[in-house]
C-alpha positions in Angstrom: -121.8 16.3 73.3 -121.8 19.0 75.9 -119.0 18.6 78.4 -119.5 17.2 81.6 -118.8 19.3 84.5 -117.7 19.2 88.3 -116.5 20.7 91.0 -114.9 19.2 94.0 -116.4 20.5 96.9 -114.6 18.5 99.2 -111.7 16.1 99.3 -112.3 13.2 101.5 -109.1 10.7 100.7 -107.4 8.3 98.8 -108.0 4.2 99.0 -105.2 3.3 96.5 -102.6 4.8 93.9 -101.1 2.7 90.8 -98.0 2.2 89.8 -99.1 4.8 86.5 -99.9 7.7 89.5 -103.7 6.9 89.3 -105.6 7.6 92.5 -108.4 5.6 93.7 -110.3 8.8 95.5 -113.6 8.9 97.5 -114.8 12.7 97.0 -117.8 15.0 97.3 -118.6 16.4 93.8 -120.8 18.2 92.5 -122.1 16.8 88.7 -123.4 19.2 86.0 -124.4 22.1 89.1 -126.2 19.3 90.8 -126.5 19.0 94.1 -123.3 17.0 95.7 -122.9 13.6 95.9 -120.1 10.5 97.2 -118.1 10.0 94.2 -115.1 6.9 94.1 -113.2 6.8 91.0 -110.3 6.7 89.5 -108.1 10.1 88.5 -105.2 11.2 86.7 -102.1 12.4 88.5 -102.7 15.5 86.4 -106.4 15.6 87.1 -107.0 16.2 83.7 -109.2 12.6 82.8 -110.9 10.2 85.1 -111.9 6.6 85.2 -115.6 5.5 85.8 -116.9 5.7 88.8 -120.0 5.6 91.3 -122.0 8.4 93.2 -123.8 7.8 96.4 -126.1 10.2 98.0 -125.3 10.6 101.4 -128.8 7.9 102.5 -126.8 5.0 99.8 -123.6 6.3 101.5 -124.9 5.6 105.1 -126.3 2.5 104.1 -122.9 0.9 102.4 -121.2 1.9 105.6 -123.8 0.3 108.1 -123.6 -2.8 105.7 -119.9 -2.6 106.0 -120.0 -2.5 109.9 -121.8 -5.6 109.4 -118.9 -7.5 107.2 -116.2 -9.6 108.5 -113.2 -9.1 106.1 
């Protein structure tokens, strides 16, 4: 299996941090030299490991923002 390459283009922010030090973050990441997408996933404190996540295009992120703007919490 080939290694997955990634380049964090922009660190946007940390959404939460667990007691073990893992952080759930949103970043702009280019995966395997492709166009950068918005990415939400957990990262280990040393950044050597990452959890499963979700990637969103700019259009998908805009749609999510619109949905959240109309949601009561």
